[in-house]
N, C-alpha and C positions, 0 to 999 in steps of 0.2 A: 748356264746361259739364260739371260733374261728373255722372256716372251713378250713381244710388243702387244699392247692393248689394241683391241679392234679399232679401226678408224671410225670416226663419228661423222656422219653427214646429216644435214638438217635442212628442212624447207618449210616455209610458211606461205600460204596462198589462200585466196577466197575459194570456197566450194560449198555447194548446196545452200546458198544464202547465208553462209556462216564463215568462220575462220577455220582453215585447215592447218594442221601441223604434223609433219612426219619427221621422226628422229630415228636414225638407223645406225646400228653398231655392226661394222664389218660388211662384207659383200662388195660387189662391183660399185664403182663410183656413180653410175647413172641410175641407181635404184630409186633415189628420191624423185627424180623426174618421171620414171616409169610409174611410181606410185601415184603421182599427180594425174597422169594420163588415165590410169585405171579408175581413179575416183571420178574423173570427168566423164568417162564412159558410163559409169553407173548413174551419175547425175542425169545424163542425157536419156537414159532408159526410164528413170523413175520420177522425174519432175512432173508435177501436175500443172505447171505453168507453161508447158509447151505442148502443142497439139501433136508434135511428132514423137513424143515419148511412148513407150510401151504401156505405161500406166494410163495415159490419156486414151490410147487406143482401146484398152480394156473397158474403161469407164464409158466410152462413147459407143460401144458395140451393141447396146440395147439387148443384152441377154444372150448374145451369140459368142461362141468360143473364138478367142483371138490367138494366133500363133505368136509366141514370145520365146525369148531365150532362157537358158537355164538360170541365169542370175535373177530374172524377174519371177520365174516360177518359185525359186527359193525364197524370195521376199514374200510372195503372197502365201506360200506355205506357212511361213512364220507368223504372218498376220493372223491367219485363221487359227493356228495353234495358240497364239497369245490370247486371242479373244476367248477361246474355249477354256484355257487354263485359268484365266482371271474371272471367269463367269460374266464376261462382257464389260468389266470395268475398264479394260483396254479395248477400244473399239476403233478399228481403222476405217470405219465407214462414216465417220463424222465429217467427211469432206464437204458435204452440202452445208452443214452448220458452220464450218470455217468460212466458206464462201459468203454465206448470208451475213456474217458479222464483219465482212470486209476483207478477209484474208484470201483474196482471189488473185493475188499477184505477189511478186517478191516484196519482202518487207522494205527493201531499199527504195522501192518506187513510191512508198507512202500509202498508208492504208486508211487514214482518217477520212471520214465522209459524213454526209447527212444520212439519217435513217433511224430505225428503231429496232430494238432487240426483239427477235421472234424465235420461238423454240423450234428446232429441227433435230429431234432425237436421232441417234444413230440407227441404221437399219440392221446392224449385226451381220455376221458372216454366214448365216444360214443360206445355203444355195450357192456359195462361192465354190467353184470347182477348179482344181489344179490337176490337169491331165498330163502326166509326164510322158506317157507313151505317145500321145499325139502332139505333145509339146505346146499345149494351149492353156489358157486361163479364161474362165467364164464367170462373170458376176451377173446376178439378176438385174433386169432393167431398173434404172433409177438408183442403183447402188453406186456410190462414189468412193472409191478407195483413195486414201490419203497416206502415202508412205511416211511423211513427216519424220519424227525422230527415229522410228524403227528402221527407216531406210538409212539414216546416218549411222546408226549403230551397226547394222549389218554390213554397210560399206566398210567401216573400220575393221570389222571381223574379217571380211573377205580379202581386203588389201593386205592386212597384217599376215594372213596365212600365205598369200602369194609371195610376200617378201621372205618369209621363213623358208618356203620351198625354193626360193632363189638363192638361199645360202647365207642369209644374214645371221649374225650372232644374237642380235636382239633388235626389237623394233617397237616404236610407239606410233600409232596412227590415231589422230584426234580429228574428228569431224564435228565442229561446233559444240564441243563439250561431251560428245559421245566418243569414247576412246577405247582402244584395245592395246594392251602390251603383251608381247610374246618374247620368249627366249630370255637371254641374259640382260639384266638391267645394270645401269651404271653405279648403283649404290649397293655394294657387296652382293651383286647378282640380282637385286630387287629394283623396283621402280618407285621413285618418290613422286607423288602426285599432290599438288596443292589444290584443295577445294576452295576456290575463291570466286566471289561474285561481287563486283564493286557496288552494285545496287543494294547489297545486303550488309557488307562489312568492308572497312578500309583495308584490312589485311586478310590473310587466309583464315577461313572458318575452321579448317582442319587440314593437317598434313598427313597424307597416307603413305604407307610403305607396302606395296603389293607385289606379289610374285608374278613372273611371266605367266601368261595364260589367263589374265584377269581382264574383265571388261568393266568400265565405269561410265555411268551416264549421269548428267546433272540437268536439272530443269528449274526455271524460275519464272513466275508470272510478271516479274518487275521490269525485265529488260525489254520485252516486246509487248508494248501496250500501245493502243491507239484509241481515237474517239469514234464512236458511232452515234451521231446525234449528240445527245446530252450525256451519254454513258461512256465511261472508260472501260475498254474490254481487253482481254488477253487471250492467248492461244490454248489455254488448258480447258478443254471442253468436257462437261459432264455428259456422257453418252445417253443418260436417262432423260435429261431435260433438253439436251442440245444447246445449252447455253454455257458460257464461261462459269466455272465454279465461283460462287459468291464469296467463299472463304477458302483460301488455299495457302499452303506453306510458302514462305518466302523463298525457300531453297530446298530442293530435294536432290540428294546424290546417292547413287546405289552402286555397290560393288557386286558383281556376279561373274560367272565363268565367261560369259559372252556379252559384248556390248549391246547387242540387240535385245537380250533379255533384261539387262540392266535398264535400258530405256523403257521397256514395257513396264517394269516395276515402278518407275517414277510416275507413269501415267496411272497405274493401278492404285497407288496410294495418294494421288493428288486429291485434295478435298477432304482427307481423313485426319483424325486426331492421331497422335503418336501411338496411342493404345490400339486403335483400330488398325493402323498400318502394320503394327507388329504381328497381329493375328493373321494378316493376309500374305505377308512376304514369304516367298517360296524360293529356296536356294539363292538367297541374296541377303546382303546386309545394307543398312541405309543410314544416312544422316538426314535429319529434318530440322530446318530452322522454321519454327512455327510462326503463325501470323503475328504473334507478340514479340518475336525476335529471340525466343529461347531455343537453344540447340539441343537436340535429342539424338542419341546414338542407338540404333535399333538392330536387333538380331545379330549381335557380334561385331558391329562396326568398330567398336573400341579396339578390337584385336589388330586392326590395320593402322591405328594411330601411330605416327612416327615418333 
């Protein structure tokens, strides 16, 4: 007797200022819609562009603990952990620097304006307190958390796990280039992922074949740029200077066990040479298209090449 393949459902939608994509194998037919609602709930909790979000409440509390839900506590936990593990190269407190260069609203609203570049180094996560017993988060006064990419990666991790718990055979959740695959994939049980960025190459830079339980994050300074006075700026900030990296890879893609950690690694190695990046990557493999357009595969990335 032949066993039918799991039904495939798919949805594409805008989310977190980016494009969302959910692909589900098996499970109830309404799961794609439920996944969208889950992602929108997380967006509402974590956006820094709405005063009603939990992140905005934390940032505006002037050093007082703020009651927040489990999802936000998990996000801030990972922010602090990532800052510690990367020695500050990933710094979620560069929110002020982002605002000062013009990224104080959604990209779709237009960011270009008059002004001059000024340095606003990250404050670091020293003094950030996540209290799970009291269900609160406290950041020191003037510290400004920016979920950014780590929020997108963690959202992909959380929603994929929820779908697996709901009984899917396999799932892909992609939030603006930060994605998590879990369970059975459609290519002999694995998942084929194209690393593609039109601003870098007309076709895929690399095709990956990864197992379920993999997280992938990609970042480029080329797609989100705007003018600040006479300067062209991008969103990849050096936490030491508080300014956009002057020299940064054209494309970074990282494979790790979780999408949030893959995202952290893209920020950790931004502004580095391939040799420097190789020495820092931890529990992750990477693709780097350097500033001159040369592609480098780092820390075992070639093992995922399809």
